[in-house]
C-alpha positions as CSV (number, residue, x, y, z in Angstrom):
1,X,109.4,142.2,97.6
2,X,108.5,140.4,100.2
3,X,108.6,136.7,100.7
4,X,105.9,134.4,103.3
5,X,106.4,130.8,104.1
6,X,103.7,129.3,102.7
7,X,103.7,125.8,104.9
8,X,101.1,122.7,102.9
9,X,101.1,120.1,105.2
10,X,103.7,117.4,105.9
11,X,104.2,114.1,105.3
12,X,106.6,111.2,106.5
13,X,109.7,109.7,104.8
14,X,111.9,106.5,105.6
15,X,114.9,108.1,106.8
16,X,117.6,105.9,104.5
17,X,115.7,107.4,102.1
18,X,116.5,110.8,102.7
19,X,120.4,110.3,103.6
20,X,120.9,107.2,101.1
21,X,124.1,105.2,102.2
22,X,124.2,107.3,105.4
23,X,123.9,104.7,108.5
24,X,121.4,105.8,110.8
25,X,123.1,106.1,113.6
26,X,125.3,108.9,112.3
27,X,121.5,110.6,110.1
28,X,120.2,110.0,114.0
29,X,122.1,112.8,116.0
30,X,121.6,115.0,112.7
31,X,117.0,114.4,111.9
32,X,114.3,112.9,114.2
33,X,113.3,109.6,113.2
34,X,109.7,107.7,114.5
35,X,110.3,104.1,115.6
36,X,109.1,103.2,113.0
37,X,112.2,104.9,111.4
38,X,109.5,107.2,109.7
39,X,111.3,111.0,110.0
40,X,108.4,114.2,109.2
41,X,109.3,115.7,105.9
42,X,107.2,119.5,105.9
43,X,105.9,120.2,101.6
44,X,106.7,123.3,102.2
45,X,106.4,126.6,100.0
46,X,107.6,130.3,99.1
47,X,105.3,133.3,98.1
48,X,107.2,136.0,96.5
49,X,105.4,139.6,96.2
50,X,107.1,141.6,94.7
51,X,104.3,144.6,94.3
52,X,103.1,143.4,90.5
53,X,103.5,139.6,90.7
54,X,102.3,137.4,93.3
55,X,104.9,134.0,92.4
56,X,104.7,130.7,94.5
57,X,107.0,128.5,94.3
58,X,105.5,124.7,94.8
59,X,102.5,123.7,95.3
60,X,102.0,120.7,97.7
61,X,100.1,117.7,97.7
62,X,97.3,118.6,96.5
63,X,93.8,116.9,96.7
64,X,93.5,114.7,94.0
65,X,94.8,111.6,95.6
66,X,92.8,108.6,97.3
67,X,92.3,107.9,101.4
68,X,94.8,104.8,100.8
69,X,97.8,106.7,98.5
70,X,97.5,109.5,101.2
71,X,97.7,106.8,104.4
72,X,100.8,105.6,102.8
73,X,102.3,108.8,103.0
74,X,101.0,109.2,106.8
75,X,100.2,112.8,106.3
76,X,99.7,114.9,109.6
77,X,99.3,118.5,110.6
78,X,96.9,121.2,109.8
79,X,98.2,122.9,107.0
80,X,97.4,123.1,103.8
81,X,98.4,125.3,100.7
82,X,94.7,127.0,100.6
83,X,94.7,128.3,104.9
84,X,98.5,129.0,104.7
85,X,97.8,131.9,101.6
86,X,94.3,132.9,103.1
87,X,96.8,134.0,106.8
88,X,99.0,136.2,104.6
89,X,96.0,137.6,102.8
90,X,96.1,136.2,99.7
91,X,93.3,133.8,97.7
92,X,94.1,131.2,94.9
93,X,93.0,133.9,92.4
94,X,95.7,136.5,92.9
95,X,98.5,134.5,92.2
96,X,99.8,135.8,88.7
97,X,102.6,132.6,88.3
98,X,103.2,129.1,89.4
99,X,107.1,127.7,89.4
100,X,107.3,124.1,90.2
101,X,110.5,122.9,90.9
102,X,109.5,119.8,89.5
103,X,106.7,117.4,89.1
104,X,107.1,114.7,92.2
105,X,103.8,114.2,93.9
106,X,104.9,116.8,96.6
107,X,105.7,119.3,95.3
108,X,103.0,120.2,92.1
109,X,99.8,118.4,93.2
110,X,98.4,121.4,94.5
111,X,99.2,123.2,91.4
112,X,95.9,121.6,90.1
113,X,92.1,120.3,92.2
114,X,89.9,118.0,91.9
115,X,85.7,119.6,91.5
116,X,82.5,119.1,93.0
117,X,82.0,117.2,89.9
118,X,85.1,115.4,90.1
119,X,87.5,117.7,87.3
120,X,90.7,118.6,86.9
121,X,91.1,122.0,86.8
122,X,94.0,125.1,87.5
123,X,93.8,125.2,91.1
124,X,95.0,129.4,90.2
125,X,93.1,130.3,87.0
126,X,95.1,133.5,86.4
127,X,99.0,131.9,87.0
128,X,101.0,131.0,84.5
129,X,102.6,128.1,84.9
130,X,106.5,127.9,85.1
131,X,108.3,124.0,84.5
132,X,112.0,123.2,83.0
133,X,111.3,121.7,79.1
134,X,113.4,118.7,80.1
135,X,111.5,117.7,83.4
136,X,108.4,118.0,81.8
137,X,110.3,115.2,79.0
138,X,111.1,113.2,81.9
139,X,107.8,113.4,83.6
140,X,105.5,112.4,80.9
141,X,107.6,109.8,79.6
142,X,109.0,108.8,83.4
143,X,111.1,105.6,83.6
144,X,110.2,102.9,86.0
145,X,111.8,104.1,89.3
146,X,110.4,107.5,89.6
147,X,107.1,106.2,88.1
148,X,104.8,106.4,91.4
149,X,106.4,109.7,92.1
150,X,104.7,110.9,89.5
151,X,100.9,110.9,89.0
152,X,99.8,112.0,85.9
153,X,96.7,113.3,86.9
154,X,98.8,116.1,88.7
155,X,100.4,116.4,85.5
156,X,98.9,116.2,81.7
157,X,96.1,118.2,83.1
158,X,99.1,121.5,82.9
159,X,98.7,121.3,79.6
160,X,95.0,121.7,79.2
161,X,95.1,125.3,81.5
162,X,97.3,126.7,78.1
163,X,99.3,128.6,81.0
164,X,101.9,126.0,81.1
165,X,105.6,128.0,80.1
166,X,108.7,125.3,79.2
167,X,112.1,126.4,80.3
168,X,115.4,125.6,78.5
169,X,117.6,127.7,80.2
170,X,119.1,129.3,83.5
171,X,118.2,132.7,83.6
172,X,116.1,135.1,85.5
173,X,112.4,134.2,84.4
174,X,111.0,136.7,86.4
175,X,111.7,140.0,87.3
176,X,114.0,139.6,90.5
177,X,113.5,135.9,90.4
178,X,116.4,133.6,88.2
179,X,116.1,129.8,87.9
180,X,119.2,127.4,87.8
181,X,118.6,123.7,86.0
182,X,119.7,120.4,88.3
183,X,119.7,116.5,87.4
184,X,120.7,114.8,89.8
185,X,117.6,114.7,91.8
186,X,115.9,114.7,89.3
187,X,115.9,115.7,85.1
188,X,115.6,119.3,85.0
189,X,115.2,119.9,88.8
190,X,114.3,124.0,88.2
191,X,115.7,126.0,91.7
192,X,115.0,129.8,92.3
193,X,117.5,132.6,93.7
194,X,115.6,135.6,94.3
195,X,116.9,139.0,94.5
196,X,115.5,140.2,97.1
197,X,116.8,143.6,98.0
198,X,120.1,143.2,97.4
199,X,120.5,140.3,99.3
200,X,120.2,136.4,97.4
201,X,117.6,134.1,98.6
202,X,118.0,130.1,97.5
203,X,115.6,127.7,97.4
204,X,116.7,124.6,98.3
205,X,113.9,122.1,96.8
206,X,115.2,118.8,97.0
207,X,119.0,119.4,96.3
208,X,119.4,120.2,100.0
209,X,116.2,119.0,101.9
210,X,116.6,119.6,104.9
211,X,119.6,121.3,106.9
212,X,121.2,117.2,107.6
213,X,121.5,117.4,104.0
214,X,123.8,119.9,103.9
215,X,127.2,117.4,103.7
216,X,128.1,116.6,100.5
217,X,127.7,112.8,101.5
218,X,124.1,112.7,103.0
219,X,122.2,112.4,99.3
220,X,119.3,111.2,99.5
221,X,118.2,107.8,98.5
222,X,115.8,109.1,95.9
223,X,117.9,111.0,93.8
224,X,118.6,109.3,90.1
225,X,122.5,110.4,90.1
226,X,123.8,110.8,93.5
227,X,127.4,111.9,92.7
228,X,125.3,114.3,90.4
229,X,123.9,115.8,93.3
230,X,126.9,115.8,95.5
231,X,129.0,117.7,92.3
232,X,126.0,120.4,92.9
233,X,125.9,120.7,96.3
234,X,129.2,121.2,96.2
235,X,129.6,124.0,93.5
236,X,126.1,125.8,95.1
237,X,127.5,125.6,98.5
238,X,130.4,126.8,97.8
239,X,128.9,129.9,96.0
240,X,126.3,130.5,98.7
241,X,129.5,130.4,101.1
242,X,131.2,133.2,98.9
243,X,128.1,134.9,98.6
244,X,126.4,134.6,101.7
245,X,123.4,133.3,100.0
246,X,119.9,132.4,102.4
247,X,119.4,129.1,102.0
248,X,115.5,128.4,102.1
249,X,115.2,124.6,103.1
250,X,111.4,123.3,101.7
251,X,111.7,119.8,103.6
252,X,113.2,120.4,107.3
253,X,109.8,119.8,109.6
254,X,111.9,122.5,111.5
255,X,114.5,124.9,110.6
256,X,113.1,127.3,107.5
257,X,116.2,128.5,106.6
258,X,119.8,129.3,107.2
259,X,122.9,130.7,106.0
260,X,126.5,128.7,105.6
261,X,129.5,128.7,107.3
262,X,133.0,126.6,106.9
263,X,134.3,124.7,109.2
264,X,137.2,122.3,109.1
265,X,134.3,119.2,107.3
266,X,133.5,121.2,105.2
267,X,130.7,123.6,104.6
268,X,127.5,123.7,107.3
269,X,124.8,125.5,108.6
270,X,125.5,129.0,110.2
271,X,123.0,131.1,111.3
272,X,119.3,129.8,111.8
273,X,116.5,131.9,110.3
274,X,112.6,132.0,110.2
275,X,111.1,132.7,105.8
276,X,109.8,136.4,108.0
277,X,113.0,137.5,108.7
278,X,114.6,136.6,105.6
């Protein structure tokens, strides 16, 4: 099995949204912000090639939103989903499966493209698409708080591809790839746990967006149930510690992955890794 880092681009988010009730005088020591209090955020995907299937975890923002919408999120950098796939020797047609951790705009937008005629089409024409059933129901009936995170042009056309698979329970969905379900960030967040040659790799997604979110109370304001997020982080970090997992950090602009260790202040990062080193 091979695992590749797929950088789809960067955007900016307010520091307060990334760390919730934690005051800036504390969190800015762990994660940089600019003069407008904006943090640069990676939009990292993961490609897994087990020899038979090429599995893409999340797809970045995509190309369907207008310039005004994109400008609001301060996109920057030269990375794109297709450019990063090409750099690793893959084409969109090679992808057999797309696992979407959830349906917020920065995670699923690239699963669909807008063609020259303005039609929305599958970006990965040969791929099965995997989404949790709970997240699908949640996203297609979005609440007032999360509705802006769920542009429906990113979501409803997925069903029209006739390749949408709704996952109801935790467990293995692809050989070597299990998923766990979480509800603190959003209902039905689905995070993959990968068995790579006997090593466990956890794609932490928006449960632990950046390394600075590892401390339990450093919870994003985006999370709909922050106390649930704290409980979910506590359980998964304990498991990662006990079983020596590698944690992939989807949104950290500087750190791709890490292991964890016990400290007097709780579980914290240990070894910092590139995904190519896993």
